[in-house]
N, C-alpha and C positions, 0 to 999 in steps of 0.2 A: 210448268214443270219441266225440268231438264233431266236427261238420262245419260250418264257417263258409261261408255262401253269399256270393258265388260262388267264392271262392278255393280251396276244398277240393273243388270239383266239376269233373269233366271236362266240356269244352264241345264240342258238335257242332252243325253246321248241316246237317240232312238235305236241306233244300230252301230256296230263297230266302224270307226272312221267317219261318223256322221254326227257332228256337233251342232247344237242349236242354242242360240242365246235369244231370249224372248223378253219383250217389254210390251205392256198392254195398257190401253185406256179402257173406257167403258164399252165402246162400240167398234174398236179397231185394235189389231195386234200386229206388231212387227216382229219378224224372226230373222236374225242374222244366221245364215246357214253356212257351215264349212264342211266340205267333203274332202277327205284325204284322197290322194291319187287312187283311182280305180275303185273307190268306195261305192257301196250300193245304198241307195235310198229305196227300201223295199216298197213294192206296190201296195198302196193303201187308199182309203177314201175317208172323207169326213163330211159332216153337214155344212161346215163353213166354206164360203167361197174363198179362193186363194188366188192372189196375183203376185208375180215375182219378177225380179230383174237380176240377170247374171252380172255380178260385179267383176269377177275374175275367173279365168279358166273356162272349162266347158263341161257339158254333161249330155249324155244321150238320154233324153227325157221322154217319157211316155205319158200322154194324157188320153184317157179313153182308149181308142183303137189306133191312135196316131203316135208315131215315134219320130223324133227329130234330134239332130245334134244341134244344141244351142250353145252360144258362146257369149263372151263379154258384150254387154249392150242389148242383148236379146231379152224380150219379155214374154211372159206366158200368163194365161188365165186358166184356172182349174175350176169349172163349175161345181156347185154343191153336189156332193154324192158321187163324183166322177173318180174312178180309179186313176192313180198316177204314181210315178216313181222313176228312178233312173240310175245310171252308172256314171260316175265322174270320169273325166278324161285322165290322161297320164300325168297332168300337172295339177289335178284336183279341181275344185270348183268352190266359189264363194258366191252366195246369192242373198238377196234381201227379199223376204216374202211378207206380204200383208194378208191378214185374215179378217174377214168380217162375217159374222160377229167374231170376237176373240174365241179361240179354241179353249174349251173348258179344261182339257187334259193338260194344257200348258199354263194355266193360271196359278 
């Protein structure tokens, strides 16, 4: 199975300036995330484990009680049930997230 971006991806806008394109298999989900400059990904948590890679830009990202500025090439892991969110930098941010299992809310 092949997926062409963006037409084969489901599109969501969880918050202003926070755009998510999602494609899913049975046990894994990819999410292409675009945050406009200074956009906020509100703090939230979910049961699914999440791992991500910053593709462009930067974001001040919080996982649990730790906050870091992460940029292109940096990766992160959000354990199941852990609060996380952040604010994109002045140039915005593009990330690729993987979820396991797939998030029900995005199916």
